[in-house]
C-alpha positions as CSV (number, residue, x, y, z in Angstrom):
1,M,-6.8,-14.7,-3.9
2,N,-9.1,-12.1,-5.6
3,R,-11.1,-9.6,-3.7
4,T,-13.0,-6.5,-4.8
5,P,-11.1,-3.4,-3.9
6,R,-12.4,-1.2,-1.3
7,P,-13.2,2.4,-2.1
8,G,-10.1,4.6,-1.7
9,A,-7.8,1.7,-2.9
10,P,-6.4,2.4,-6.3
11,P,-8.2,1.3,-9.3
12,G,-7.4,-2.4,-10.1
13,A,-6.2,-3.2,-6.6
14,T,-6.6,-6.8,-5.3
15,P,-5.7,-8.0,-1.9
16,D,-2.2,-8.8,-3.0
17,A,-2.1,-5.6,-4.9
18,S,-3.7,-3.7,-2.1
19,V,-1.3,-4.8,0.8
20,R,-0.5,-1.3,-0.3
21,R,1.1,1.2,0.6
22,R,16.7,11.7,14.6
23,R,15.9,13.5,15.7
24,A,15.4,17.2,15.3
25,I,18.3,19.4,15.8
26,G,16.6,21.0,18.9
27,W,14.0,23.6,19.7
28,A,16.4,26.5,19.5
29,V,17.3,25.5,15.7
30,A,13.5,25.0,15.1
31,A,12.6,28.4,16.6
32,L,15.4,30.0,14.6
33,T,14.4,28.5,11.3
34,A,10.7,29.5,11.9
35,T,11.7,33.0,12.7
36,I,13.7,33.1,9.4
37,M,10.6,31.9,7.7
38,L,8.7,34.7,9.0
39,I,11.1,37.1,7.4
40,T,11.4,35.3,4.2
41,G,8.0,33.7,3.8
42,A,7.4,35.5,0.5
43,L,9.8,32.6,-0.9
44,I,7.0,29.9,-0.2
45,A,3.8,29.9,-2.1
46,I,0.8,28.6,-0.3
47,G,-0.3,26.5,-3.3
48,A,-3.7,25.0,-3.4
49,G,-6.4,26.6,-1.2
50,G,-5.3,30.2,-1.5
51,D,-7.5,32.7,-3.4
52,S,-4.6,34.8,-4.7
53,G,-1.7,32.3,-4.3
54,S,0.0,34.9,-2.2
55,P,3.0,33.6,-0.1
56,E,2.3,32.6,3.5
57,P,5.0,31.4,5.9
58,V,4.8,28.1,7.6
59,P,4.2,29.1,11.3
60,E,6.5,28.0,14.1
61,A,5.4,24.9,16.1
62,S,5.8,25.8,19.7
63,A,4.3,24.6,23.0
64,D,0.7,26.0,23.7
65,P,1.1,28.3,26.7
66,E,-2.3,26.9,27.9
67,P,-2.3,23.4,26.6
68,R,-5.7,21.6,26.2
69,Y,-5.7,18.0,27.3
70,T,-9.3,17.4,26.0
71,R,-10.2,17.3,22.4
72,P,-12.7,20.0,21.2
73,A,-16.3,19.2,21.9
74,D,-17.1,19.1,18.1
75,W,-14.6,16.5,17.2
76,S,-15.9,12.9,16.6
77,P,-15.3,10.5,19.1
78,Y,-12.2,8.8,17.4
79,R,-10.6,11.8,16.0
80,P,-6.9,11.5,17.3
81,A,-5.4,14.2,19.5
82,V,-1.7,13.7,18.6
83,H,-2.0,11.9,15.2
84,L,-2.4,13.3,11.7
85,T,-5.6,12.7,10.0
86,P,-7.4,14.4,7.0
87,A,-10.4,16.6,7.7
88,E,-12.6,14.3,5.7
89,R,-12.7,11.6,3.1
90,W,-9.9,9.0,2.8
91,M,-6.1,8.8,3.4
92,N,-3.5,6.1,3.1
93,D,0.2,5.8,2.1
94,P,2.6,8.2,3.6
95,Q,5.2,9.9,1.1
96,R,8.6,10.5,2.4
97,P,9.0,14.0,3.8
98,F,11.9,16.5,3.0
99,W,13.3,19.5,4.7
100,L,12.9,22.8,2.6
101,D,12.7,26.5,3.5
102,G,12.3,25.9,7.3
103,A,9.7,23.2,7.3
104,W,9.2,19.6,6.7
105,H,7.1,18.9,3.6
106,Y,5.0,15.8,3.8
107,Y,2.4,14.1,1.6
108,Y,-0.1,11.3,1.8
109,L,-2.4,9.6,-0.6
110,Y,-5.8,11.2,-0.5
111,N,-9.1,10.4,-2.1
112,A,-11.3,13.5,-2.2
113,D,-14.0,11.4,-3.8
114,Y,-14.4,8.6,-1.2
115,P,-16.6,6.8,-0.9
116,D,-18.2,7.2,-4.3
117,G,-15.1,7.7,-6.4
118,N,-11.8,5.9,-6.7
119,G,-8.1,7.0,-7.2
120,T,-5.7,8.9,-5.0
121,E,-3.6,12.1,-5.1
122,W,-0.9,13.7,-3.0
123,Y,-2.2,15.8,-0.1
124,H,0.5,18.2,1.4
125,A,1.1,19.0,5.0
126,T,4.0,20.9,6.6
127,S,5.6,20.8,10.1
128,T,8.5,22.5,11.9
129,D,8.7,19.7,14.6
130,L,7.0,16.6,13.2
131,V,4.3,16.9,15.8
132,H,2.3,19.9,14.8
133,W,0.9,19.7,11.3
134,R,-0.6,22.3,8.9
135,E,-2.6,21.5,5.8
136,E,-1.5,23.0,2.6
137,G,-3.9,21.3,0.1
138,V,-3.6,19.0,-2.9
139,A,-0.2,19.2,-4.5
140,I,-0.5,16.7,-7.2
141,E,-4.0,16.0,-8.6
142,K,-5.2,12.7,-9.8
143,Y,-6.3,12.2,-13.5
144,A,-4.8,15.5,-14.5
145,N,-2.4,14.5,-17.3
146,G,-4.1,11.6,-18.9
147,L,-2.0,8.8,-17.2
148,G,-4.4,7.9,-14.4
149,D,-4.5,8.5,-10.7
150,I,-1.5,9.5,-8.5
151,E,-0.2,6.7,-6.3
152,T,2.9,6.2,-4.1
153,G,6.5,7.5,-4.9
154,S,8.9,9.8,-3.5
155,A,10.2,13.4,-3.7
156,V,13.7,14.8,-3.7
157,V,15.1,18.2,-3.6
158,D,17.4,18.5,-6.8
159,T,20.1,20.7,-5.2
160,E,22.6,20.2,-8.0
161,D,20.0,20.6,-10.8
162,T,20.7,17.1,-12.2
163,A,17.2,17.0,-13.9
164,G,17.6,20.4,-15.6
165,F,14.5,22.1,-13.8
166,G,16.7,24.4,-11.7
167,R,18.6,24.2,-8.5
168,G,16.4,23.4,-5.7
169,A,13.5,22.2,-7.7
170,V,11.6,19.5,-6.0
171,I,11.2,16.5,-8.1
172,A,8.5,13.8,-7.4
173,I,8.6,10.4,-9.2
174,L,5.6,8.3,-8.5
175,T,3.3,5.7,-9.9
176,Q,0.5,6.5,-12.1
177,Q,-2.1,3.8,-12.9
178,D,-4.4,3.8,-15.8
179,E,-6.7,0.9,-16.7
180,G,-4.6,-1.4,-14.4
181,V,-1.3,-0.5,-16.1
182,Q,1.3,1.1,-13.6
183,R,3.9,3.5,-14.9
184,Q,6.4,5.9,-13.3
185,S,6.0,9.7,-14.0
186,L,7.9,12.7,-12.9
187,F,6.2,15.9,-11.6
188,V,8.2,19.1,-10.7
189,S,7.6,21.9,-8.2
190,T,9.5,25.2,-8.5
191,D,7.6,26.7,-5.6
192,G,9.0,24.7,-2.8
193,G,6.8,21.7,-3.0
194,F,3.4,23.3,-2.8
195,R,2.2,22.6,-6.4
196,F,3.6,20.2,-8.9
197,E,3.3,20.1,-12.7
198,P,3.6,16.9,-14.8
199,F,6.7,16.5,-17.0
200,D,6.0,16.6,-20.7
201,G,8.0,13.5,-21.3
202,N,5.9,11.3,-18.9
203,P,6.0,8.4,-18.3
204,V,9.7,8.4,-17.6
205,M,9.5,4.6,-17.1
206,D,7.0,2.7,-19.3
207,N,5.6,-0.5,-17.9
208,P,7.6,-3.6,-19.4
209,G,4.5,-5.8,-19.1
210,A,4.5,-6.4,-15.3
211,Q,1.3,-6.6,-13.2
212,H,2.9,-5.1,-10.3
213,W,5.4,-2.3,-11.0
214,R,5.1,0.6,-8.5
215,D,6.1,2.8,-5.5
216,P,9.6,4.2,-6.5
217,K,11.9,5.2,-3.8
218,I,14.7,7.4,-4.9
219,V,17.8,8.3,-2.9
220,W,21.1,9.9,-4.0
221,D,24.1,7.5,-3.9
222,D,26.9,10.0,-3.0
223,A,29.7,7.5,-3.5
224,R,28.6,6.9,-7.0
225,R,27.3,10.4,-7.8
226,E,24.0,9.0,-9.2
227,W,20.2,8.6,-8.3
228,L,19.2,5.2,-7.1
229,M,15.7,3.9,-7.2
230,V,14.1,0.8,-5.7
231,L,10.9,-0.3,-7.4
232,A,8.3,-2.8,-6.0
233,E,7.8,-5.4,-8.9
234,G,5.6,-8.2,-7.5
235,H,7.9,-10.7,-5.6
236,K,10.9,-8.6,-6.5
237,L,12.4,-5.4,-5.7
238,G,14.2,-3.8,-8.7
239,F,17.1,-1.4,-8.6
240,Y,17.7,1.3,-11.1
241,T,20.1,4.0,-11.4
242,S,19.9,7.5,-13.3
243,P,22.2,10.6,-13.7
244,D,19.3,13.0,-14.1
245,L,16.0,11.5,-12.7
246,K,14.6,11.0,-16.3
247,D,16.6,8.1,-17.7
248,W,16.8,5.0,-15.7
249,T,18.8,1.9,-16.1
250,Y,17.9,-1.4,-14.6
251,R,20.7,-3.0,-12.4
252,S,19.4,-6.1,-10.6
253,G,16.6,-7.4,-8.5
254,F,16.2,-8.8,-4.8
255,E,13.5,-11.6,-5.0
256,R,11.3,-13.2,-2.4
257,D,8.6,-15.7,-2.6
258,D,7.4,-15.7,1.0
259,L,6.3,-12.2,1.5
260,G,3.5,-11.8,-0.8
261,V,3.4,-8.8,-3.3
262,L,6.0,-6.5,-2.2
263,E,5.2,-2.8,-2.0
264,C,6.4,0.6,-0.6
265,P,10.1,-0.2,-0.7
266,D,13.0,1.8,0.8
267,L,16.7,1.8,0.7
268,F,19.1,3.8,2.8
269,R,22.6,3.8,4.5
270,M,23.0,4.0,8.3
271,S,25.9,3.9,10.8
272,A,25.7,1.0,13.2
273,D,25.8,1.4,17.0
274,G,26.7,5.2,16.5
275,D,29.9,4.4,14.9
276,P,30.4,6.6,11.6
277,A,33.1,4.3,10.5
278,K,30.7,1.3,10.5
279,T,27.9,1.7,8.0
280,T,25.6,-0.6,6.3
281,W,22.6,-0.4,3.8
282,V,19.1,-1.2,4.9
283,L,16.5,-2.4,2.4
284,A,12.8,-2.3,3.5
285,A,9.6,-3.1,1.9
286,G,5.8,-3.5,2.7
287,V,5.0,-7.2,2.8
288,N,2.5,-9.8,3.7
289,G,3.9,-11.6,6.6
290,S,1.6,-14.4,7.0
291,E,4.2,-17.0,6.4
292,H,6.2,-15.7,9.2
293,G,3.3,-15.4,11.7
294,M,2.7,-11.7,10.9
295,T,0.1,-9.6,9.2
296,T,0.9,-6.9,6.7
297,G,3.8,-4.8,7.8
298,T,7.3,-3.4,7.1
299,A,10.1,-6.0,6.8
300,Y,13.8,-5.0,6.4
301,W,17.2,-6.4,5.8
302,T,20.7,-5.1,6.3
303,G,23.3,-5.7,4.0
304,D,25.5,-4.2,1.2
305,W,24.8,-2.2,-2.0
306,N,27.8,-2.3,-4.3
307,G,26.3,0.0,-7.1
308,E,24.6,-3.0,-9.0
309,S,23.0,-5.2,-6.3
310,F,22.0,-5.5,-2.8
311,T,23.2,-8.4,-0.8
312,A,21.5,-9.1,2.6
313,A,23.6,-10.1,5.6
314,D,20.8,-12.4,6.9
315,P,18.1,-13.7,4.4
316,E,15.6,-13.8,7.4
317,P,13.5,-10.5,7.4
318,S,13.3,-8.2,10.6
319,W,10.2,-6.3,11.3
320,L,10.0,-2.5,11.9
321,D,6.9,-2.9,13.8
322,R,5.1,-6.0,14.9
323,G,1.7,-4.6,15.4
324,A,-1.5,-5.1,13.3
325,D,-1.3,-1.7,11.8
326,F,2.0,-0.1,10.6
327,Y,2.3,-0.2,6.9
328,A,3.5,1.7,3.8
329,T,6.5,3.1,6.1
330,V,8.8,5.8,4.9
331,T,12.0,6.8,6.4
332,W,14.2,9.9,6.1
333,D,17.1,11.7,7.5
334,D,17.7,15.4,8.4
335,P,19.8,17.2,5.9
336,R,20.7,20.1,8.3
337,L,22.9,17.6,10.3
338,P,26.5,16.9,9.7
339,E,26.8,13.6,7.6
340,S,28.0,11.5,10.6
341,E,24.8,12.4,12.5
342,R,22.7,12.0,9.3
343,L,23.9,8.5,9.1
344,A,23.4,7.7,12.8
345,A,19.6,8.3,12.9
346,R,16.6,8.6,10.8
347,Y,12.8,9.4,11.2
348,A,10.0,7.0,10.2
349,I,6.3,7.4,9.8
350,G,3.8,4.6,8.9
351,W,0.1,4.1,8.0
352,L,-1.9,3.1,11.1
353,N,-4.3,0.7,9.3
354,N,-4.4,-2.8,7.5
355,W,-6.0,-3.6,4.1
356,A,-7.8,-6.5,5.8
357,Y,-10.3,-4.0,7.4
358,A,-9.1,-0.6,6.2
359,G,-12.6,0.6,5.1
360,D,-14.5,-0.9,8.1
361,L,-13.1,1.3,10.9
362,P,-16.0,3.2,13.0
363,T,-14.8,6.8,12.0
364,G,-17.5,8.7,10.6
365,D,-16.1,12.0,9.3
366,W,-13.0,10.6,7.6
367,H,-11.7,7.1,6.8
368,G,-8.6,5.2,6.1
369,G,-7.2,5.5,9.7
370,A,-4.3,7.8,10.6
371,D,-0.6,8.1,10.5
372,S,1.5,6.9,13.4
373,V,3.5,9.4,15.5
374,V,6.8,10.0,13.9
375,R,9.6,7.7,15.3
376,E,13.4,8.2,15.5
377,L,15.4,5.1,14.3
378,V,18.9,4.0,15.3
379,L,20.7,0.9,14.0
380,R,21.9,-0.9,17.1
381,T,23.1,-4.5,17.8
382,V,20.4,-6.2,19.9
383,D,21.1,-9.8,20.9
384,G,23.9,-10.1,18.4
385,R,22.0,-8.7,15.5
386,P,21.6,-5.4,13.9
387,A,18.2,-4.1,14.4
388,L,16.4,-0.8,13.9
389,V,15.4,0.5,17.3
390,S,12.4,3.0,17.3
391,T,11.4,5.7,19.9
392,P,8.7,8.4,19.6
393,V,10.1,11.6,18.1
394,E,11.6,13.8,20.8
395,A,9.5,16.7,20.1
396,L,6.5,14.7,21.3
397,D,7.8,15.3,24.9
398,S,6.7,18.9,24.5
399,L,3.2,17.6,24.7
400,E,3.4,16.0,28.0
401,G,1.7,17.6,30.9
402,E,2.3,17.0,34.6
403,A,2.8,13.2,35.1
404,E,1.6,11.0,38.2
405,T,3.8,8.2,39.1
406,V,3.8,4.9,41.1
407,D,6.9,3.1,42.4
408,G,7.4,-0.3,43.9
409,E,3.9,-1.6,43.7
410,R,3.1,-5.4,43.9
411,V,0.3,-6.4,41.5
412,T,-1.3,-9.6,42.6
413,D,-3.6,-11.9,40.9
414,A,-6.1,-11.9,43.8
415,A,-7.1,-8.2,44.1
416,A,-7.3,-5.2,41.8
417,T,-4.4,-2.7,42.1
418,P,-5.5,1.0,41.9
419,L,-3.8,3.1,39.3
420,P,-3.9,6.7,38.5
421,Q,-6.5,7.4,35.8
422,P,-6.1,9.4,32.7
423,D,-7.9,12.6,32.6
424,S,-6.7,13.4,29.1
425,D,-7.9,12.1,25.8
426,A,-4.3,11.1,24.8
427,Y,-1.6,10.1,27.2
428,R,1.8,8.4,27.6
429,L,2.2,5.5,30.0
430,R,5.7,4.3,30.8
431,V,6.1,1.2,33.0
432,A,8.7,-1.1,34.2
433,V,7.6,-4.6,35.2
434,A,9.1,-7.9,36.4
435,P,7.8,-11.1,37.8
436,D,8.0,-11.3,41.7
437,P,10.7,-13.7,42.5
438,E,8.9,-15.3,45.3
439,D,5.5,-15.7,43.4
440,P,6.3,-15.0,39.8
441,A,3.4,-14.1,37.4
442,S,3.1,-15.6,34.1
443,E,1.7,-12.3,32.5
444,V,0.8,-8.7,33.5
445,R,-2.0,-7.0,31.6
446,F,-2.7,-3.4,31.4
447,R,-6.3,-2.6,30.1
448,V,-6.6,0.7,28.3
449,K,-9.7,2.4,27.0
450,V,-11.7,0.7,29.7
451,G,-15.5,1.6,29.8
452,D,-18.8,0.1,29.0
453,G,-17.4,-3.3,29.2
454,A,-15.0,-2.8,26.3
455,F,-11.1,-2.5,26.6
456,A,-7.9,-3.2,24.8
457,T,-5.0,-5.0,26.5
458,V,-1.3,-4.3,26.6
459,G,0.7,-6.9,28.3
460,V,3.8,-8.8,28.8
461,D,4.0,-12.7,28.9
462,F,7.0,-13.3,30.9
463,A,7.1,-17.0,30.4
464,A,7.1,-16.5,26.6
465,G,9.3,-13.3,26.7
466,V,7.0,-11.4,24.5
467,A,4.7,-8.2,24.9
468,F,1.4,-8.3,23.3
469,V,-1.5,-6.1,22.2
470,A,-5.1,-7.6,22.2
471,R,-8.2,-5.8,21.1
472,D,-10.7,-8.6,20.7
473,A,-12.6,-6.9,23.6
474,D,-12.9,-3.3,22.1
475,V,-16.1,-2.0,20.5
476,A,-15.1,-2.6,17.2
477,A,-13.9,-6.2,17.4
478,A,-17.2,-8.1,17.1
479,T,-17.8,-6.6,13.6
480,M,-14.4,-7.0,12.3
481,P,-12.7,-9.8,10.4
482,D,-10.6,-12.4,12.3
483,A,-7.4,-10.4,11.4
484,Y,-8.6,-7.7,13.8
485,R,-9.0,-9.9,16.6
486,T,-5.7,-11.9,16.3
487,V,-3.3,-11.0,19.3
488,R,0.0,-9.4,17.9
489,T,3.2,-10.1,19.9
490,A,6.8,-8.8,19.9
491,S,9.9,-9.9,21.6
492,A,10.3,-8.6,25.2
493,P,13.1,-10.2,27.0
494,A,13.9,-8.9,30.5
495,R,16.8,-6.5,30.4
496,D,18.5,-6.5,33.9
497,G,15.5,-8.3,35.0
498,V,13.0,-5.8,33.9
499,V,10.8,-5.2,30.8
500,T,9.7,-1.6,29.9
501,L,6.8,-0.4,28.0
502,D,6.4,3.1,26.6
503,V,2.9,3.4,25.5
504,I,1.3,6.2,23.4
505,V,-2.6,5.9,23.7
506,D,-4.9,8.3,21.5
507,A,-8.4,8.3,20.8
508,S,-8.1,5.5,18.3
509,S,-4.9,3.9,18.6
510,V,-2.1,2.3,20.9
511,E,1.6,2.3,20.0
512,V,3.7,0.3,22.3
513,F,7.6,0.7,22.4
514,V,9.2,-2.4,24.1
515,N,12.5,-2.2,25.9
516,G,13.4,1.2,24.7
517,G,12.1,0.5,21.2
518,E,13.8,-2.8,20.5
519,S,10.4,-3.8,19.2
520,V,7.2,-2.0,18.7
521,L,3.5,-2.9,18.4
522,S,1.1,-0.5,16.7
523,S,-2.7,-1.0,16.4
524,V,-5.7,0.9,15.9
525,V,-8.0,0.4,18.9
526,F,-11.5,1.6,19.6
527,G,-12.9,2.1,23.1
528,A,-16.4,3.1,24.0
529,P,-16.9,6.8,23.0
530,G,-15.5,8.8,25.8
531,A,-14.2,5.8,27.8
532,N,-10.6,5.9,28.9
533,G,-10.0,4.0,32.1
534,L,-6.8,2.2,33.0
535,A,-6.3,-1.0,35.0
536,V,-3.7,-3.6,35.6
537,E,-4.0,-7.3,36.5
538,S,-1.4,-10.0,37.2
539,V,-2.0,-13.6,36.0
540,G,-0.7,-16.8,37.7
541,G,1.1,-14.9,40.4
542,T,2.6,-11.5,41.5
543,T,4.1,-8.9,39.1
544,E,6.4,-6.1,40.6
545,L,5.4,-2.8,39.1
546,R,8.8,-1.2,39.5
547,S,7.6,2.2,38.1
548,L,4.7,3.7,36.4
549,R,4.4,7.2,34.9
550,L,1.3,8.4,33.4
551,A,1.5,11.7,31.6
552,P,-1.2,13.5,29.8
553,L,-0.6,14.5,26.1
554,A,-1.9,18.1,25.1
555,V,-4.1,18.0,21.9
556,A,-2.0,18.9,18.8
557,P,-4.8,19.8,16.3
558,V,-4.0,19.9,12.6
559,E,-4.2,23.3,11.2
560,R,-6.9,23.0,8.7
561,L,-7.3,24.7,5.4
562,H,-10.9,25.5,6.2
563,D,-10.1,27.0,9.5
564,R,-7.6,29.4,7.8
565,A,-10.0,30.4,5.3
566,A,-12.8,31.2,7.9
567,G,-10.2,33.1,9.9
């Protein structure tokens, strides 16, 4: 099906083409590495945005001694308190972070010309804890080398100088698109990832005549001592290997005809159930899940990579997040950890938006949604099947203020049950619920962002064994396409008789981690400006509210380039 691309989407995008794109060692280590940076900051160039290009260290991320739980008065109504957004214009696909010189270096696609011009480039942000972010400016500019705009790819630290640009050079391989033709180009940074220059031999992979040929994800295959790439090629994921990041050899493909045009792939190895002797490979991709009762999202398979091909253990896809808005996901490990710990857990971040309505969100000073909170992933056997289990990154706990709790409350279907009310713009709600054995409810519904007749619902359908998010009554729903109003569900079987929800509510999003992250539902949500009420209701009987914990989340503002310049 054809559709005119929205501003911000890469040139030539169609709806199929524009279904686009552990945990920290601990606070002691983070503080130590940040302190080292203050001493050796001259090794990191600030890159774009500085007048003289003089080195400037990435600051230590630490808990605010006087945390603020209300967003600054000059922020727009839907600017998130704890999620990364650009100061202005347009953002979309995350680009996989890497750790270098005491900080995480992260990039996202950014259109500085939105809404009047198209094309994207890589915008750079750094963090020491994956919660507090600092803008560093554009790292790879669009249209600078004659091969088109700058789209999704991946960056690696070439510690062994396999590419010949020096040990520790940062190499990015990404898609460039020019007049609808997608090619893979190589860019090099020798200043720690702040500024990249194009390789003279670009493109390093020329298009073989394919319409969809993009989003290279590169990992080092240690067992075979070579680079491994997975590339999105329409209804196929192609696998390539290289000794030097420049010359690539096609090995095989993984084909699907039930998931639309595949995008933003990922391939990595993990240990299962915390056992370093039991490892498996995970293949993931951005997909259109309509044939599986899903919207666009991130599907994955566990299986085996033998150096030539990937074999899935089960042909049925699993889903990293079953919400409406979690796409273009990237995952990464922590290179500071021993290998067994690196294999045991990974981080993940996704784009909180959906191409069905990406340009229609009611944000005035920036567009394209936001990034999710960073999650920690482990591979665990759930109901007899290996599954990626997600929880909010541990450092997010540092933002929590004094919590209010409720224990042992019965929620009936006949009367409203009073709950503590949020007095912060963002908060974390943890609940444990079960149907009353004497008068079992069919559902329990928590209304969030309540005010002026608008709200969104986070609930559990006990009879169906699912959790759900509904936003058909939020302030944006009436003007959105049907895809926005569709209720999204995720498996929520009772564990020891109880279903648990861990809900991160921000100014324009809700992320729900079910049963310790066995499943997740992420959605953009828009309440009436300033409205933040919380309510609960039971349907068809009584619900036991075994426990409720409501904790405010302190504002974690992005350190903006213009604020540093003004200071």
